[in-house]
C-alpha positions as CSV (number, residue, x, y, z in Angstrom):
1,M,-1.9,10.0,-11.1
2,K,0.2,7.1,-10.2
3,W,-0.4,5.1,-7.2
4,L,1.6,2.8,-5.2
5,I,-1.0,0.4,-3.4
6,A,0.2,-2.0,-0.6
7,S,-1.3,-3.7,2.4
8,D,-0.3,-5.5,5.6
9,I,3.0,-4.1,6.6
10,H,2.3,-5.3,10.1
11,G,4.9,-3.3,12.1
12,S,7.7,-4.5,9.9
13,A,10.5,-1.8,9.5
14,H,12.4,-4.0,7.2
15,Y,9.8,-4.5,4.9
16,C,8.4,-0.9,5.2
17,R,11.8,0.3,4.1
18,L,11.7,-1.8,1.2
19,L,8.1,-0.5,0.3
20,L,9.4,3.2,0.4
21,Q,12.3,2.3,-1.8
22,A,10.0,1.2,-4.2
23,F,7.7,4.2,-3.8
24,V,10.6,6.3,-4.6
25,Q,11.9,4.0,-7.8
26,E,8.1,3.8,-9.1
27,Q,8.1,7.7,-8.8
28,A,4.6,7.4,-7.6
29,D,2.5,10.4,-6.5
30,K,0.6,8.6,-3.7
31,L,0.8,5.6,-1.5
32,L,-2.5,4.0,-0.6
33,L,-2.1,1.5,2.5
34,L,-5.1,-1.0,2.8
35,G,-4.6,-1.4,6.5
36,D,-2.7,-3.3,9.2
37,I,0.2,-1.0,9.3
38,L,1.5,-1.5,12.7
39,Y,0.8,-4.6,14.7
40,H,1.1,-8.3,13.6
41,G,-2.1,-9.6,15.2
42,P,-2.6,-12.9,17.1
43,R,-2.9,-15.2,14.1
44,N,0.6,-14.1,12.6
45,D,4.2,-14.6,13.4
46,L,6.3,-11.5,14.0
47,P,7.5,-10.3,10.5
48,Q,11.3,-9.8,10.0
49,G,12.4,-6.3,11.5
50,Y,9.4,-6.0,13.7
51,A,9.3,-2.4,15.0
52,P,6.2,-0.7,14.9
53,K,7.7,2.7,16.3
54,E,10.5,2.7,13.4
55,V,7.5,2.1,11.0
56,I,5.8,5.2,12.5
57,A,9.1,7.3,12.0
58,L,9.4,6.0,8.6
59,L,5.7,6.7,7.4
60,N,4.9,10.1,9.2
61,P,7.3,12.1,7.1
62,L,5.1,11.1,4.2
63,A,1.8,12.0,5.5
64,D,1.1,14.4,2.7
65,K,1.3,11.3,0.1
66,I,-0.4,8.5,2.1
67,F,-3.9,7.5,2.2
68,C,-4.9,4.6,4.5
69,L,-7.6,2.5,5.3
70,R,-8.4,0.7,8.7
71,G,-7.3,-3.0,9.0
72,N,-8.6,-5.3,11.6
73,C,-5.5,-4.7,13.4
74,E,-5.8,-0.9,13.6
75,A,-7.0,0.8,16.9
76,E,-7.6,4.3,17.8
77,V,-4.3,4.4,19.6
78,D,-2.7,4.0,16.3
79,Q,-4.4,7.5,15.1
80,M,-2.4,9.1,18.0
81,V,0.9,8.1,16.9
82,L,0.3,8.5,13.1
83,S,0.2,11.9,11.2
84,F,-2.2,10.7,8.7
85,P,-5.9,9.4,8.9
86,V,-6.0,5.8,9.5
87,L,-9.5,4.9,10.5
88,A,-11.5,4.8,7.5
89,E,-13.2,1.7,6.5
90,Y,-12.9,2.2,2.7
91,C,-12.3,5.1,0.4
92,L,-13.4,5.4,-3.4
93,L,-11.2,6.0,-6.4
94,E,-11.8,6.2,-10.1
95,A,-9.9,4.9,-13.0
96,A,-10.6,4.6,-16.6
97,G,-14.4,5.4,-15.8
98,H,-14.7,2.8,-13.1
99,L,-15.4,2.8,-9.4
100,I,-12.7,1.2,-7.3
101,F,-13.9,0.4,-3.7
102,A,-10.8,0.1,-1.6
103,T,-11.0,-1.4,1.7
104,H,-8.9,-3.7,4.1
105,G,-11.1,-6.7,3.5
106,H,-12.2,-7.9,6.8
107,C,-15.7,-6.4,6.6
108,Y,-16.0,-5.9,2.7
109,N,-14.8,-8.7,0.6
110,L,-16.1,-11.4,-1.9
111,A,-18.5,-13.1,0.8
112,S,-19.7,-9.7,1.6
113,P,-19.3,-7.2,-1.3
114,P,-20.5,-3.6,-1.5
115,A,-22.7,-2.4,-4.6
116,L,-20.7,-2.6,-7.4
117,S,-21.5,-2.6,-11.3
118,G,-20.0,-4.2,-14.3
119,G,-16.3,-3.1,-14.6
120,D,-15.8,-1.9,-11.1
121,V,-13.2,-3.2,-8.6
122,L,-13.2,-4.4,-5.2
123,L,-9.6,-3.7,-3.9
124,H,-8.7,-5.2,-0.6
125,G,-5.7,-6.6,1.4
126,H,-6.3,-8.9,4.4
127,T,-5.8,-12.3,2.9
128,H,-2.1,-11.6,2.4
129,V,-2.3,-13.3,-1.1
130,P,-2.4,-11.4,-4.4
131,A,-5.6,-11.8,-6.5
132,K,-7.2,-10.9,-9.9
133,Q,-10.6,-12.5,-9.9
134,S,-13.7,-11.5,-11.8
135,A,-16.7,-11.7,-10.1
136,P,-20.7,-11.5,-11.0
137,P,-21.9,-9.1,-12.3
138,G,-18.7,-8.6,-14.1
139,W,-16.7,-6.6,-11.5
140,W,-13.4,-7.3,-10.4
141,Y,-11.8,-8.5,-7.1
142,L,-8.1,-7.3,-6.8
143,N,-5.6,-7.8,-3.9
144,P,-1.8,-6.6,-3.9
145,G,-0.9,-9.2,-1.5
146,S,1.3,-8.5,1.6
147,V,4.2,-6.5,2.1
148,S,5.6,-8.3,5.1
149,I,3.7,-11.5,5.8
150,P,2.8,-13.0,2.2
151,K,1.0,-16.3,2.4
152,E,0.4,-19.3,0.2
153,N,3.9,-19.0,-1.3
154,S,3.0,-15.8,-2.6
155,P,5.9,-13.0,-3.0
156,H,6.2,-9.8,-0.7
157,S,4.2,-7.5,-3.1
158,Y,2.5,-4.4,-3.9
159,M,0.6,-2.9,-6.7
160,I,0.6,0.2,-9.2
161,L,-2.4,1.8,-10.5
162,E,-1.8,4.3,-13.4
163,D,-4.2,5.1,-16.2
164,G,-6.6,2.4,-15.4
165,L,-3.5,-0.1,-15.4
166,F,-3.0,-2.4,-12.4
167,L,0.5,-3.9,-12.1
168,W,1.3,-6.6,-9.4
169,K,5.1,-6.3,-8.4
170,R,7.4,-8.0,-5.9
171,L,9.2,-5.8,-3.6
172,D,12.1,-5.8,-5.9
173,G,10.1,-4.1,-8.7
174,T,9.5,-7.2,-10.9
175,E,6.1,-7.4,-12.4
176,F,4.3,-10.5,-12.0
177,D,0.5,-9.8,-13.2
178,R,-1.4,-7.0,-14.6
179,L,-5.1,-6.0,-15.4
180,S,-6.1,-3.3,-17.6
181,L,-9.6,-1.5,-17.0
């Protein structure tokens, strides 16, 4: 199965459209959103094309392909307008025999990790910065970056996961990092 993984759309219809174009071009089977879908939060400027109602209209038709986790900007009212679950704190995936603990990153992160073993992956967004970092005792911290509000001069980005291979990509589809489990 081919996953497109993205985080931190923050209500940008402009960047959501680009993400969905990438989803089609990548021919991904599923879209995993790591939270902060509709709102920008008090610490962020409004992203280009801020229009949460348009983001709702763009994502709801793909409800059967989307898995979503709750970010620090999600609220119960978001679930009332979205046709796919958005309030889970984490989900578990498996790739190449390794556990992938996917979450937004405001609860579980490098400072407060879940119980992971060597080769496992902590996958989260929240920081808006792509990351690939080994952590003791031999598990990985991975972050796809942000679709709409990248920080620390990082690109607008997403991640692909297929057959145990993670690829970091700019929204135009160009690869800029990779990790094979």
